[in-house]
Backbone as XML, in Angstrom:
<?xml version="1.0"?>
<chain id="A" units="angstrom">
  <residue number="1" name="MET">
    <atom name="N" x="0.839" y="-1.157" z="0.000"/>
    <atom name="CA" x="0.000" y="0.000" z="0.000"/>
    <atom name="C" x="0.895" y="1.234" z="0.000"/>
  </residue>
  <residue number="2" name="ALA">
    <atom name="N" x="0.618" y="2.145" z="-0.890"/>
    <atom name="CA" x="1.441" y="3.348" z="-1.029"/>
    <atom name="C" x="0.649" y="4.570" z="-0.581"/>
  </residue>
  <residue number="3" name="HIS">
    <atom name="N" x="1.342" y="5.469" z="0.065"/>
    <atom name="CA" x="0.744" y="6.735" z="0.502"/>
    <atom name="C" x="1.487" y="7.871" z="-0.165"/>
  </residue>
  <residue number="4" name="VAL">
    <atom name="N" x="0.741" y="8.852" z="-0.612"/>
    <atom name="CA" x="1.351" y="10.027" z="-1.235"/>
    <atom name="C" x="0.978" y="11.235" z="-0.400"/>
  </residue>
  <residue number="5" name="THR">
    <atom name="N" x="1.994" y="11.982" z="-0.033"/>
    <atom name="CA" x="1.768" y="13.201" z="0.725"/>
    <atom name="C" x="2.369" y="14.358" z="-0.051"/>
  </residue>
  <residue number="6" name="THR">
    <atom name="N" x="1.556" y="15.353" z="-0.296"/>
    <atom name="CA" x="2.063" y="16.540" z="-0.980"/>
    <atom name="C" x="1.965" y="17.719" z="-0.032"/>
  </residue>
  <residue number="7" name="THR">
    <atom name="N" x="2.990" y="18.490" z="0.015"/>
    <atom name="CA" x="2.995" y="19.692" z="0.842"/>
    <atom name="C" x="3.455" y="20.860" z="-0.010"/>
  </residue>
  <residue number="8" name="ALA">
    <atom name="N" x="2.833" y="21.963" z="0.219"/>
    <atom name="CA" x="3.223" y="23.174" z="-0.492"/>
    <atom name="C" x="4.013" y="24.046" z="0.472"/>
  </residue>
  <residue number="9" name="SER">
    <atom name="N" x="5.178" y="24.396" z="0.072"/>
    <atom name="CA" x="6.010" y="25.230" z="0.919"/>
    <atom name="C" x="5.600" y="26.686" z="0.745"/>
  </residue>
  <residue number="10" name="THR">
    <atom name="N" x="5.181" y="27.275" z="1.831"/>
    <atom name="CA" x="4.791" y="28.682" z="1.777"/>
    <atom name="C" x="5.961" y="29.580" z="2.152"/>
  </residue>
  <residue number="11" name="GLY">
    <atom name="N" x="7.070" y="28.983" z="2.494"/>
    <atom name="CA" x="8.243" y="29.769" z="2.831"/>
    <atom name="C" x="8.155" y="30.328" z="4.240"/>
  </residue>
  <residue number="12" name="PHE">
    <atom name="N" x="9.047" y="31.216" z="4.500"/>
    <atom name="CA" x="9.129" y="31.839" z="5.818"/>
    <atom name="C" x="8.338" y="33.143" z="5.765"/>
  </residue>
  <residue number="13" name="ASN">
    <atom name="N" x="7.174" y="33.139" z="6.359"/>
    <atom name="CA" x="6.301" y="34.298" z="6.320"/>
    <atom name="C" x="6.459" y="35.083" z="7.621"/>
  </residue>
  <residue number="14" name="LEU">
    <atom name="N" x="7.384" y="36.011" z="7.600"/>
    <atom name="CA" x="7.707" y="36.791" z="8.790"/>
    <atom name="C" x="6.521" y="37.639" z="9.250"/>
  </residue>
  <residue number="15" name="PHE">
    <atom name="N" x="5.817" y="38.235" z="8.310"/>
    <atom name="CA" x="4.687" y="39.088" z="8.685"/>
    <atom name="C" x="3.612" y="38.293" z="9.419"/>
  </residue>
  <residue number="16" name="ALA">
    <atom name="N" x="3.299" y="37.108" z="8.944"/>
    <atom name="CA" x="2.273" y="36.287" z="9.591"/>
    <atom name="C" x="2.707" y="35.879" z="10.996"/>
  </residue>
  <residue number="17" name="ARG">
    <atom name="N" x="3.970" y="35.556" z="11.149"/>
    <atom name="CA" x="4.468" y="35.157" z="12.466"/>
    <atom name="C" x="4.449" y="36.324" z="13.443"/>
  </residue>
  <residue number="18" name="LEU">
    <atom name="N" x="4.866" y="37.500" z="12.990"/>
    <atom name="CA" x="4.851" y="38.681" z="13.856"/>
    <atom name="C" x="3.420" y="39.086" z="14.200"/>
  </residue>
  <residue number="19" name="SER">
    <atom name="N" x="2.551" y="39.007" z="13.222"/>
    <atom name="CA" x="1.149" y="39.337" z="13.450"/>
    <atom name="C" x="0.538" y="38.397" z="14.494"/>
  </residue>
  <residue number="20" name="GLY">
    <atom name="N" x="0.822" y="37.117" z="14.379"/>
    <atom name="CA" x="0.338" y="36.140" z="15.354"/>
    <atom name="C" x="0.891" y="36.403" z="16.745"/>
  </residue>
  <residue number="21" name="PHE">
    <atom name="N" x="2.165" y="36.757" z="16.802"/>
    <atom name="CA" x="2.794" y="37.064" z="18.083"/>
    <atom name="C" x="2.115" y="38.251" z="18.751"/>
  </residue>
  <residue number="22" name="PHE">
    <atom name="N" x="1.871" y="39.314" z="17.991"/>
    <atom name="CA" x="1.252" y="40.501" z="18.566"/>
    <atom name="C" x="-0.203" y="40.249" z="18.966"/>
  </residue>
  <residue number="23" name="GLU">
    <atom name="N" x="-0.915" y="39.443" z="18.208"/>
    <atom name="CA" x="-2.291" y="39.102" z="18.586"/>
    <atom name="C" x="-2.313" y="38.288" z="19.878"/>
  </residue>
  <residue number="24" name="ASP">
    <atom name="N" x="-1.404" y="37.329" z="19.992"/>
    <atom name="CA" x="-1.315" y="36.533" z="21.226"/>
    <atom name="C" x="-0.956" y="37.412" z="22.417"/>
  </residue>
  <residue number="25" name="SER">
    <atom name="N" x="-0.034" y="38.346" z="22.206"/>
    <atom name="CA" x="0.368" y="39.251" z="23.282"/>
    <atom name="C" x="-0.787" y="40.143" z="23.704"/>
  </residue>
  <residue number="26" name="LYS">
    <atom name="N" x="-1.536" y="40.639" z="22.718"/>
    <atom name="CA" x="-2.679" y="41.499" z="23.017"/>
    <atom name="C" x="-3.731" y="40.737" z="23.830"/>
  </residue>
  <residue number="27" name="GLN">
    <atom name="N" x="-3.967" y="39.487" z="23.459"/>
    <atom name="CA" x="-4.940" y="38.674" z="24.189"/>
    <atom name="C" x="-4.449" y="38.393" z="25.615"/>
  </residue>
  <residue number="28" name="SER">
    <atom name="N" x="-3.173" y="38.125" z="25.768"/>
    <atom name="CA" x="-2.613" y="37.881" z="27.104"/>
    <atom name="C" x="-2.749" y="39.112" z="27.990"/>
  </residue>
  <residue number="29" name="TRP">
    <atom name="N" x="-2.476" y="40.286" z="27.433"/>
    <atom name="CA" x="-2.621" y="41.526" z="28.193"/>
    <atom name="C" x="-4.068" y="41.735" z="28.617"/>
  </residue>
  <residue number="30" name="ALA">
    <atom name="N" x="-5.000" y="41.456" z="27.715"/>
    <atom name="CA" x="-6.425" y="41.634" z="28.023"/>
    <atom name="C" x="-6.866" y="40.677" z="29.133"/>
  </residue>
  <residue number="31" name="LEU">
    <atom name="N" x="-6.429" y="39.426" z="29.057"/>
    <atom name="CA" x="-6.782" y="38.460" z="30.100"/>
    <atom name="C" x="-6.173" y="38.851" z="31.443"/>
  </residue>
  <residue number="32" name="ASN">
    <atom name="N" x="-4.940" y="39.322" z="31.419"/>
    <atom name="CA" x="-4.282" y="39.742" z="32.651"/>
    <atom name="C" x="-4.999" y="40.941" z="33.264"/>
  </residue>
  <residue number="33" name="ALA">
    <atom name="N" x="-5.430" y="41.876" z="32.431"/>
    <atom name="CA" x="-6.169" y="43.038" z="32.936"/>
    <atom name="C" x="-7.501" y="42.610" z="33.555"/>
  </residue>
  <residue number="34" name="GLU">
    <atom name="N" x="-8.174" y="41.655" z="32.926"/>
    <atom name="CA" x="-9.440" y="41.153" z="33.470"/>
    <atom name="C" x="-9.212" y="40.446" z="34.809"/>
  </residue>
  <residue number="35" name="TYR">
    <atom name="N" x="-8.123" y="39.681" z="34.911"/>
    <atom name="CA" x="-7.786" y="39.013" z="36.171"/>
    <atom name="C" x="-7.567" y="40.048" z="37.277"/>
  </residue>
  <residue number="36" name="LYS">
    <atom name="N" x="-6.771" y="41.067" z="36.982"/>
    <atom name="CA" x="-6.479" y="42.099" z="37.979"/>
    <atom name="C" x="-7.748" y="42.847" z="38.396"/>
  </residue>
  <residue number="37" name="ARG">
    <atom name="N" x="-8.616" y="43.121" z="37.433"/>
    <atom name="CA" x="-9.864" y="43.824" z="37.724"/>
    <atom name="C" x="-10.766" y="42.965" z="38.622"/>
  </residue>
  <residue number="38" name="THR">
    <atom name="N" x="-10.889" y="41.690" z="38.300"/>
    <atom name="CA" x="-11.712" y="40.783" z="39.101"/>
    <atom name="C" x="-11.152" y="40.640" z="40.512"/>
  </residue>
  <residue number="39" name="PHE">
    <atom name="N" x="-9.835" y="40.454" z="40.600"/>
    <atom name="CA" x="-9.187" y="40.324" z="41.906"/>
    <atom name="C" x="-9.416" y="41.580" z="42.737"/>
  </residue>
  <residue number="40" name="ALA">
    <atom name="N" x="-9.233" y="42.752" z="42.129"/>
    <atom name="CA" x="-9.376" y="44.008" z="42.860"/>
    <atom name="C" x="-10.812" y="44.210" z="43.349"/>
  </residue>
  <residue number="41" name="GLU">
    <atom name="N" x="-11.780" y="43.858" z="42.529"/>
    <atom name="CA" x="-13.180" y="44.017" z="42.930"/>
    <atom name="C" x="-13.513" y="43.146" z="44.136"/>
  </residue>
  <residue number="42" name="LEU">
    <atom name="N" x="-13.055" y="41.906" z="44.111"/>
    <atom name="CA" x="-13.321" y="41.019" z="45.245"/>
    <atom name="C" x="-12.522" y="41.429" z="46.474"/>
  </residue>
  <residue number="43" name="ASP">
    <atom name="N" x="-11.291" y="41.857" z="46.267"/>
    <atom name="CA" x="-10.430" y="42.237" z="47.385"/>
    <atom name="C" x="-10.932" y="43.501" z="48.073"/>
  </residue>
  <residue number="44" name="ARG">
    <atom name="N" x="-11.645" y="44.327" z="47.344"/>
    <atom name="CA" x="-12.191" y="45.566" z="47.889"/>
    <atom name="C" x="-13.338" y="45.309" z="48.869"/>
  </residue>
  <residue number="45" name="LEU">
    <atom name="N" x="-13.974" y="44.158" z="48.775"/>
    <atom name="CA" x="-15.098" y="43.840" z="49.662"/>
    <atom name="C" x="-14.609" y="43.591" z="51.083"/>
  </residue>
  <residue number="46" name="GLU">
    <atom name="N" x="-15.462" y="43.921" z="52.033"/>
    <atom name="CA" x="-15.140" y="43.653" z="53.431"/>
    <atom name="C" x="-15.374" y="42.179" z="53.721"/>
  </residue>
  <residue number="47" name="ASN">
    <atom name="N" x="-14.804" y="41.709" z="54.815"/>
    <atom name="CA" x="-14.930" y="40.298" z="55.178"/>
    <atom name="C" x="-16.390" y="39.879" z="55.332"/>
  </residue>
  <residue number="48" name="ARG">
    <atom name="N" x="-17.208" y="40.749" z="55.872"/>
    <atom name="CA" x="-18.624" y="40.424" z="56.054"/>
    <atom name="C" x="-19.320" y="40.262" z="54.700"/>
  </residue>
  <residue number="49" name="GLU">
    <atom name="N" x="-18.999" y="41.140" z="53.747"/>
    <atom name="CA" x="-19.596" y="41.035" z="52.414"/>
    <atom name="C" x="-19.143" y="39.753" z="51.714"/>
  </residue>
  <residue number="50" name="LEU">
    <atom name="N" x="-17.888" y="39.412" z="51.891"/>
    <atom name="CA" x="-17.385" y="38.164" z="51.312"/>
    <atom name="C" x="-18.091" y="36.960" z="51.936"/>
  </residue>
  <residue number="51" name="ALA">
    <atom name="N" x="-18.307" y="37.012" z="53.247"/>
    <atom name="CA" x="-18.994" y="35.911" z="53.928"/>
    <atom name="C" x="-20.437" y="35.783" z="53.430"/>
  </residue>
  <residue number="52" name="ASP">
    <atom name="N" x="-21.067" y="36.909" z="53.113"/>
    <atom name="CA" x="-22.437" y="36.874" z="52.597"/>
    <atom name="C" x="-22.541" y="36.134" z="51.270"/>
  </residue>
  <residue number="53" name="ILE">
    <atom name="N" x="-21.503" y="36.248" z="50.443"/>
    <atom name="CA" x="-21.538" y="35.564" z="49.149"/>
    <atom name="C" x="-20.793" y="34.231" z="49.175"/>
  </residue>
  <residue number="54" name="GLY">
    <atom name="N" x="-20.309" y="33.852" z="50.344"/>
    <atom name="CA" x="-19.691" y="32.542" z="50.513"/>
    <atom name="C" x="-18.272" y="32.441" z="49.989"/>
  </residue>
  <residue number="55" name="VAL">
    <atom name="N" x="-17.523" y="33.531" z="50.104"/>
    <atom name="CA" x="-16.143" y="33.551" z="49.613"/>
    <atom name="C" x="-15.210" y="33.868" z="50.773"/>
  </residue>
  <residue number="56" name="ARG">
    <atom name="N" x="-14.151" y="33.073" z="50.882"/>
    <atom name="CA" x="-13.122" y="33.374" z="51.871"/>
    <atom name="C" x="-12.065" y="34.256" z="51.210"/>
  </residue>
  <residue number="57" name="ARG">
    <atom name="N" x="-11.454" y="35.131" z="51.970"/>
    <atom name="CA" x="-10.457" y="36.044" z="51.417"/>
    <atom name="C" x="-9.283" y="35.292" z="50.777"/>
  </residue>
  <residue number="58" name="CYS">
    <atom name="N" x="-8.932" y="34.151" z="51.331"/>
    <atom name="CA" x="-7.810" y="33.386" z="50.791"/>
    <atom name="C" x="-8.145" y="32.736" z="49.443"/>
  </residue>
  <residue number="59" name="ASP">
    <atom name="N" x="-9.423" y="32.708" z="49.077"/>
    <atom name="CA" x="-9.833" y="32.101" z="47.805"/>
    <atom name="C" x="-9.993" y="33.101" z="46.666"/>
  </residue>
  <residue number="60" name="ILE">
    <atom name="N" x="-9.764" y="34.377" z="46.934"/>
    <atom name="CA" x="-9.997" y="35.408" z="45.918"/>
    <atom name="C" x="-9.141" y="35.180" z="44.683"/>
  </residue>
  <residue number="61" name="ALA">
    <atom name="N" x="-7.867" y="34.876" z="44.850"/>
    <atom name="CA" x="-6.983" y="34.678" z="43.692"/>
    <atom name="C" x="-7.456" y="33.499" z="42.840"/>
  </residue>
  <residue number="62" name="ASP">
    <atom name="N" x="-7.854" y="32.410" z="43.483"/>
    <atom name="CA" x="-8.335" y="31.248" z="42.732"/>
    <atom name="C" x="-9.630" y="31.553" z="41.989"/>
  </residue>
  <residue number="63" name="ILE">
    <atom name="N" x="-10.529" y="32.279" z="42.627"/>
    <atom name="CA" x="-11.790" y="32.632" z="41.984"/>
    <atom name="C" x="-11.545" y="33.520" z="40.773"/>
  </residue>
  <residue number="64" name="ALA">
    <atom name="N" x="-10.661" y="34.501" z="40.911"/>
    <atom name="CA" x="-10.349" y="35.396" z="39.793"/>
    <atom name="C" x="-9.706" y="34.617" z="38.647"/>
  </residue>
  <residue number="65" name="ARG">
    <atom name="N" x="-8.798" y="33.695" z="38.965"/>
    <atom name="CA" x="-8.129" y="32.906" z="37.934"/>
    <atom name="C" x="-9.124" y="32.029" z="37.186"/>
  </residue>
  <residue number="66" name="ILE">
    <atom name="N" x="-10.012" y="31.371" z="37.908"/>
    <atom name="CA" x="-11.002" y="30.505" z="37.281"/>
    <atom name="C" x="-11.969" y="31.326" z="36.439"/>
  </residue>
  <residue number="67" name="HIS">
    <atom name="N" x="-12.347" y="32.497" z="36.939"/>
    <atom name="CA" x="-13.271" y="33.356" z="36.191"/>
    <atom name="C" x="-12.676" y="33.783" z="34.847"/>
  </residue>
  <residue number="68" name="VAL">
    <atom name="N" x="-11.396" y="34.109" z="34.841"/>
    <atom name="CA" x="-10.769" y="34.628" z="33.625"/>
    <atom name="C" x="-10.259" y="33.509" z="32.720"/>
  </residue>
  <residue number="69" name="TYR">
    <atom name="N" x="-9.508" y="32.584" z="33.284"/>
    <atom name="CA" x="-8.835" y="31.570" z="32.481"/>
    <atom name="C" x="-9.615" y="30.262" z="32.384"/>
  </residue>
  <residue number="70" name="GLY">
    <atom name="N" x="-10.600" y="30.088" z="33.238"/>
    <atom name="CA" x="-11.424" y="28.892" z="33.187"/>
    <atom name="C" x="-10.741" y="27.627" z="33.669"/>
  </residue>
  <residue number="71" name="ARG">
    <atom name="N" x="-9.727" y="27.741" z="34.491"/>
    <atom name="CA" x="-9.021" y="26.557" z="34.991"/>
    <atom name="C" x="-9.039" y="26.556" z="36.492"/>
  </residue>
</chain>
């Protein structure tokens, strides 16, 4: 049994690679800003307010991370 694989060489596309890099960087910055905003909003709450919504202060970082990154 014979297999044939054809590939077309598109060469080294520097513009596409740089464009992808900048898009990834922009998305990372946006996610990081959302994480910081979420963390700050929760951290600004008083302990009583956090207790009302069932959040411990030590869990704020994990909650912000899960909210933004989904992990």
